[in-house]
C-alpha positions in Angstrom: 81.9 115.1 98.9 83.9 116.8 101.4 85.8 115.2 104.5 85.8 117.8 107.8 87.5 117.4 110.6 87.0 118.2 114.2 87.5 117.4 117.6 84.7 115.2 117.7 87.1 112.4 115.4 88.9 111.4 118.6 85.4 110.1 119.9 85.2 107.7 117.3 83.2 109.7 114.5 83.7 110.2 110.9 82.2 113.2 109.2 81.4 113.5 105.2 79.4 116.3 103.6 77.7 114.7 100.6 76.1 117.3 98.1 73.8 114.2 96.9 73.2 110.9 97.7 74.8 109.3 94.4 77.8 110.8 96.3 78.0 107.5 98.1 77.5 105.4 95.1 79.5 104.5 91.6 78.6 107.0 88.9 78.8 103.9 86.4 76.0 102.0 88.5 72.5 102.3 87.5 70.7 100.3 90.1 68.7 101.4 93.0 70.5 101.9 95.9 69.6 98.7 97.2 71.6 97.0 94.7 73.8 100.0 93.9 77.9 99.4 94.2 79.7 102.0 96.5 81.7 105.0 95.0 85.6 103.9 95.5 86.3 107.6 96.3 83.8 107.6 99.1 85.3 104.1 100.5 88.7 105.8 100.4 87.3 108.4 102.4 85.9 106.6 105.2 89.5 104.3 105.0 91.8 107.7 105.4 88.9 109.0 108.2 89.0 105.4 109.9 92.6 104.8 110.1 93.2 106.5 113.6 89.7 104.5 114.5 89.7 101.6 117.0 87.2 98.6 116.6 84.4 99.0 119.4 81.8 101.8 117.4 82.8 104.1 115.1 79.5 106.8 113.7 79.6 107.4 110.2 77.6 110.6 109.9 76.7 111.6 106.5 75.6 115.6 106.4 73.4 116.5 103.5 71.4 119.7 102.7 68.1 119.5 104.8 66.1 119.7 101.2 67.5 116.9 100.0 67.2 114.1 102.3 64.7 111.2 102.2 63.9 108.9 104.9 63.4 105.8 102.6 66.6 106.5 100.9 68.6 106.9 104.1 67.3 103.4 105.7 68.1 101.7 102.3 71.2 103.7 102.3 71.6 102.3 105.7 71.2 98.5 105.0 73.1 98.8 101.8 76.4 100.3 103.9 75.9 97.4 106.3 75.6 94.8 103.7 78.7 96.0 102.2 80.8 96.6 105.1 79.5 92.7 106.5 80.3 90.8 103.1 83.6 92.6 102.1 84.7 91.7 105.8 83.3 87.9 105.4 85.7 87.8 101.4 88.3 89.3 103.2 89.0 86.9 105.8 88.1 83.9 103.9 90.5 85.2 101.6 93.3 85.3 104.1 92.8 81.7 105.4 92.9 80.8 102.3 96.2 82.3 102.0 97.6 80.8 105.1 96.1 77.6 104.2 97.9 77.3 100.8 100.8 78.4 102.5 100.6 75.8 105.3 99.8 73.3 102.9 103.1 74.3 100.6 105.4 74.3 104.0 104.1 71.0 104.7 104.7 69.4 101.2 108.2 71.3 101.6 109.1 69.6 104.5 108.0 66.1 103.7 110.4 66.7 100.6 112.8 67.2 102.3 112.4 64.6 104.6 112.3 62.2 101.7 115.4 63.9 100.0 117.1 62.8 104.0 116.0 59.6 103.4 117.7 59.1 99.9 120.8 60.1 101.0 121.3 58.0 103.7 120.1 54.9 101.5 123.1 56.2 99.0 121.4 57.4 95.6 124.6 56.7 93.7 123.7 53.3 93.8 120.1 54.0 91.8 119.6 56.3 88.7 115.7 56.7 90.2 116.9 57.7 93.3 119.4 59.9 92.1 116.9 61.6 89.9 114.6 62.1 93.3 117.2 63.5 94.6 117.5 66.1 92.2 113.8 67.0 91.9 113.4 66.4 95.8 115.9 69.4 97.1 114.8 72.1 95.3 111.2 71.7 95.3 111.4 71.2 98.9 112.9 74.8 99.1 111.2 76.0 96.6 107.5 75.2 98.5 108.9 75.7 102.0 110.3 79.6 100.9 107.0 80.1 98.9 104.6 79.1 101.7 106.7 81.0 104.1 106.0 83.9 101.8 102.0 83.2 101.3 101.6 82.7 105.2 103.8 85.8 106.1 103.7 88.5 103.5 100.8 87.8 101.1 98.4 87.2 104.2 99.9 90.3 106.4 99.4 92.1 103.0 95.4 91.8 103.2 95.5 92.9 106.8 95.1 96.8 105.9 91.6 96.1 104.1 90.8 93.5 106.6 91.4 95.9 109.3 89.0 98.5 107.5 86.1 96.4 107.0 86.3 94.4 110.5 86.0 98.3 111.9 83.0 99.1 109.6 81.0 95.6 109.7 77.3 96.6 110.6 78.2 95.6 114.2 80.8 98.3 114.5 79.8 101.2 112.7 76.4 103.2 113.0 75.7 105.3 109.9 73.9 108.8 110.9 72.4 111.0 108.6 72.4 114.9 109.5 71.1 117.8 107.7 73.5 120.9 107.3 
């Protein structure tokens, strides 16, 4: 598999040269093309080539030797690529929403703990061992939940963005797969 750079790449095109259709798929997966896992090398090459592309229509042009082409394989591969990109886009969206939801919940509980600790301080915790214990428990728990929740929202969710952006670009509504002969 070889990636070729041309002046057309500014026009939202990615060109990949394949020796055979198996270059697209994992060497370890022996299932038919319709179910087979995509090759990590193939996906990495597309990720590198798509970094400067914007959402709104990318042409993925896969070049194969004329004698090795099969229309039925190409139809199946187009469907498989579209399904892969759509599935992973959906999974990453769900993962990001889950991370933000978890972080927001942690921040909310942390703030509630801070309010409870503040209330205890105003009630004079020295009069009750239980109130003193709750204050000792709530203050560090509140800070932990607040900071860890913010870390989830700000950093962990943003760590998902590069993969999410790639799959958003490549989801079936944004990419067109073409096979051409060389």
